[in-house]
C-alpha positions as CSV (number, residue, x, y, z in Angstrom):
1,X,-124.6,-119.8,32.0
2,X,-124.7,-118.1,28.4
3,X,-125.3,-114.4,28.4
4,X,-127.2,-114.0,25.8
5,X,-130.0,-111.6,26.9
6,X,-131.4,-109.2,29.6
7,X,-132.6,-111.7,31.6
8,X,-129.6,-114.2,31.5
9,X,-127.1,-111.2,32.6
10,X,-129.3,-110.8,35.8
11,X,-129.3,-114.0,36.4
12,X,-125.4,-114.3,35.6
13,X,-124.4,-111.1,37.9
14,X,-126.8,-112.5,40.8
15,X,-124.7,-115.7,40.3
16,X,-121.6,-114.3,40.2
17,X,-122.1,-112.3,43.4
18,X,-120.8,-114.4,46.2
19,X,-122.1,-112.5,49.2
20,X,-126.0,-112.3,47.9
21,X,-127.3,-110.8,51.1
22,X,-130.6,-109.1,50.1
23,X,-130.1,-108.9,46.5
24,X,-132.7,-110.0,44.2
25,X,-133.8,-109.8,40.3
26,X,-135.9,-106.7,40.8
27,X,-133.1,-104.9,43.0
28,X,-130.4,-105.8,40.0
29,X,-133.3,-104.4,37.5
30,X,-134.2,-101.2,39.2
31,X,-131.2,-100.1,41.2
32,X,-128.4,-101.7,40.1
33,X,-128.7,-101.9,36.0
34,X,-129.3,-98.5,35.8
35,X,-126.2,-97.2,37.6
36,X,-124.1,-99.8,35.6
37,X,-125.7,-98.1,32.2
38,X,-125.3,-94.7,33.9
39,X,-121.7,-95.2,34.2
40,X,-121.1,-96.9,30.9
41,X,-122.3,-93.6,29.2
42,X,-121.4,-90.7,31.0
43,X,-118.1,-92.6,33.0
44,X,-117.4,-92.0,36.6
45,X,-114.7,-90.3,38.5
46,X,-115.4,-90.9,42.1
47,X,-112.8,-89.5,44.1
48,X,-110.2,-92.3,45.4
49,X,-111.8,-94.8,43.1
50,X,-110.5,-96.4,39.6
51,X,-111.7,-93.8,37.1
52,X,-114.2,-95.0,35.0
53,X,-114.3,-93.3,31.1
54,X,-117.3,-93.0,29.3
55,X,-117.6,-95.9,26.4
56,X,-117.6,-94.2,22.7
57,X,-117.2,-96.7,20.2
58,X,-118.5,-96.9,16.2
59,X,-121.8,-98.6,17.2
60,X,-122.8,-95.7,19.3
61,X,-122.6,-93.3,16.1
62,X,-125.9,-92.2,14.0
63,X,-125.6,-89.6,11.4
64,X,-128.6,-87.4,10.2
65,X,-129.9,-84.1,8.7
66,X,-130.9,-81.2,10.9
67,X,-132.8,-78.2,10.1
68,X,-132.9,-75.7,12.7
69,X,-135.5,-73.5,13.6
70,X,-136.0,-69.6,12.8
71,X,-132.9,-68.0,15.2
72,X,-131.0,-71.3,14.2
73,X,-132.2,-73.9,17.2
74,X,-132.6,-77.5,17.1
75,X,-134.3,-79.0,20.1
76,X,-132.1,-82.0,20.7
77,X,-134.5,-84.9,22.3
78,X,-137.0,-84.6,19.2
79,X,-134.6,-82.5,17.0
80,X,-131.6,-85.1,16.9
81,X,-132.3,-88.0,19.5
82,X,-133.7,-88.9,22.4
83,X,-130.6,-91.0,23.4
84,X,-128.0,-88.4,22.0
85,X,-124.8,-88.2,24.3
86,X,-122.6,-85.9,22.2
87,X,-122.2,-84.2,18.8
88,X,-118.9,-85.6,16.9
89,X,-119.1,-83.4,14.0
90,X,-121.8,-81.4,12.0
91,X,-121.5,-79.5,8.6
92,X,-123.7,-77.1,6.4
93,X,-125.7,-78.9,3.5
94,X,-123.9,-76.4,1.2
95,X,-121.5,-76.6,-1.1
96,X,-117.6,-76.4,-0.1
97,X,-118.7,-75.6,3.1
98,X,-116.3,-76.4,6.1
99,X,-117.3,-78.6,9.1
100,X,-118.6,-76.5,11.7
101,X,-116.7,-75.0,15.2
102,X,-117.9,-76.2,18.6
103,X,-117.3,-73.0,20.9
104,X,-118.6,-72.8,24.6
105,X,-122.1,-71.0,25.3
106,X,-120.1,-67.8,26.6
107,X,-118.3,-67.4,23.5
108,X,-120.7,-68.3,21.2
109,X,-122.9,-65.1,22.8
110,X,-120.0,-63.3,22.2
111,X,-120.1,-63.8,18.3
112,X,-122.4,-60.7,17.5
113,X,-122.1,-60.6,14.0
114,X,-122.6,-64.2,13.2
115,X,-125.6,-64.1,15.4
116,X,-127.0,-61.2,13.7
117,X,-127.0,-63.1,10.6
118,X,-129.1,-65.6,8.4
119,X,-127.0,-66.0,5.9
120,X,-125.8,-69.8,5.2
121,X,-123.3,-71.5,5.8
122,X,-123.3,-71.7,9.0
123,X,-119.7,-72.0,11.1
124,X,-120.4,-72.2,14.8
125,X,-122.5,-74.1,17.3
126,X,-122.7,-74.7,20.6
127,X,-124.9,-76.8,23.1
128,X,-127.3,-75.5,26.4
129,X,-129.5,-77.5,28.1
130,X,-131.5,-79.5,25.3
131,X,-131.4,-77.0,22.4
132,X,-128.3,-76.6,19.6
133,X,-127.3,-73.4,18.9
134,X,-126.0,-72.4,15.3
135,X,-124.8,-69.1,13.9
136,X,-125.0,-67.6,11.4
137,X,-129.0,-68.1,12.5
138,X,-129.8,-69.8,9.2
139,X,-132.4,-72.4,8.4
140,X,-130.5,-74.1,6.2
141,X,-129.9,-77.7,6.7
142,X,-126.8,-79.4,9.0
143,X,-125.5,-82.8,8.2
144,X,-124.8,-84.0,11.4
145,X,-122.7,-86.9,13.8
146,X,-123.4,-87.9,17.2
147,X,-122.9,-90.7,19.6
148,X,-126.4,-91.9,21.0
149,X,-127.1,-94.9,23.7
150,X,-127.9,-98.2,22.5
151,X,-131.7,-99.7,22.2
152,X,-133.2,-99.6,25.9
153,X,-133.4,-103.0,27.8
154,X,-136.8,-104.1,28.8
155,X,-137.9,-107.6,28.6
156,X,-136.1,-110.6,29.8
157,X,-135.3,-111.2,26.2
158,X,-134.1,-108.0,25.1
159,X,-130.4,-107.3,24.0
160,X,-127.8,-104.7,22.8
161,X,-124.5,-104.5,21.4
162,X,-123.1,-104.7,24.8
163,X,-124.4,-107.8,25.4
164,X,-123.9,-109.4,21.9
165,X,-120.4,-108.5,21.9
166,X,-119.0,-107.6,25.4
167,X,-121.0,-108.7,27.9
168,X,-118.5,-108.6,30.4
169,X,-118.8,-104.9,30.3
170,X,-122.3,-105.3,32.0
171,X,-121.7,-108.1,33.8
172,X,-118.1,-106.7,35.8
173,X,-120.2,-103.3,36.5
174,X,-123.3,-104.9,38.0
175,X,-121.0,-107.1,40.0
176,X,-119.3,-104.0,41.4
177,X,-122.5,-102.6,42.2
178,X,-123.7,-105.4,44.0
179,X,-120.9,-105.4,46.2
180,X,-121.4,-102.0,47.4
181,X,-124.6,-103.1,48.1
182,X,-123.8,-105.9,49.9
183,X,-120.9,-104.2,52.0
184,X,-118.5,-106.8,49.9
185,X,-115.2,-105.7,50.3
186,X,-114.0,-106.9,46.7
187,X,-115.9,-103.7,45.0
188,X,-112.5,-102.0,44.0
189,X,-111.3,-105.3,42.3
190,X,-114.6,-105.3,40.3
191,X,-114.7,-101.7,39.7
192,X,-111.3,-102.1,38.2
193,X,-112.1,-105.0,35.9
194,X,-115.2,-103.0,34.7
195,X,-113.2,-100.0,33.9
196,X,-110.7,-101.8,32.2
197,X,-113.4,-104.0,30.0
198,X,-114.5,-100.1,28.8
199,X,-111.1,-99.3,27.6
200,X,-110.5,-102.1,26.4
201,X,-113.6,-101.5,23.7
202,X,-112.7,-97.9,23.6
203,X,-109.3,-98.4,22.5
204,X,-109.8,-101.5,20.5
205,X,-112.6,-99.4,18.4
206,X,-109.8,-96.5,17.8
207,X,-107.3,-98.8,16.2
208,X,-109.7,-100.4,14.3
209,X,-110.8,-97.1,12.8
210,X,-107.1,-97.0,11.7
211,X,-107.5,-100.3,10.1
212,X,-105.7,-101.7,12.8
213,X,-102.4,-99.5,12.1
214,X,-100.7,-97.9,14.7
215,X,-99.9,-94.1,15.0
216,X,-96.4,-93.5,14.2
217,X,-94.7,-90.2,14.3
218,X,-92.4,-89.3,11.5
219,X,-90.4,-86.3,11.0
220,X,-91.3,-84.0,8.3
221,X,-87.7,-83.6,6.9
222,X,-85.0,-86.5,7.2
223,X,-81.0,-85.1,6.9
C-alpha cells in the first residue's frame, strides 16, 4: 500500500496493527492521530519510556514582519500564526539593529528602563500565554522567524510534508498508539521506532543546514 495521503496512512496503520481489537478508522482519525501529531510537535517524556523529541526542521520555518500594538505586544495566534510553535529569532526592522534577546517573563519585568521606553529599536522579548512582549515598547516593525505546524490534515486526500517525505514518522507513531489502545505489548518497540524516525529527521536537517559538513573542533593557536 502506497502511503500517499491521510487516507492511505490510516489504512496502513490499521493493516500493520496485528492485534486490531476494536480499532477502526474512526478511532485512528479521532483518537490516535491527534495524539501522534501532538507528540511530533511537542515531544513526549513519559517516565520510563523512550523519550520523543519534538520535530524541528526547515520545512516548519516561517518568517514575517510583526507590528506590535501600543505597549509593545503582539497576539501570537492572530499576529504571528495560528499554528505557531516557537520563535527562532527576531530583530527590529531598523538600521544596524541586533537580533533581540529572549528573557524569561520574570526577568523581562525587571527591565524597568526598557519597559518604560517607547524608543526603537527593541532589544528583548518574552512570551506569556498567547502574547509576545517586546521592550522597549516601541510599535516599530520586527522581522521574526519561527517554527509552525504543517498544514492540517482533514480529507482522505490531504497530505503534508511528513506524509510526502517521511511517512514512517506518522506510521510508527500511529502503530505505537494502536498498541496502547489494544494492550499490545509491542508498544515500547514502536515507540522507539517513532522516536528514532523523528530524531533522524532532526539530525539530517541539522547536517543539511551546514551543507553536509560536520562541525570540527579546531584550536585557535597551533603550537
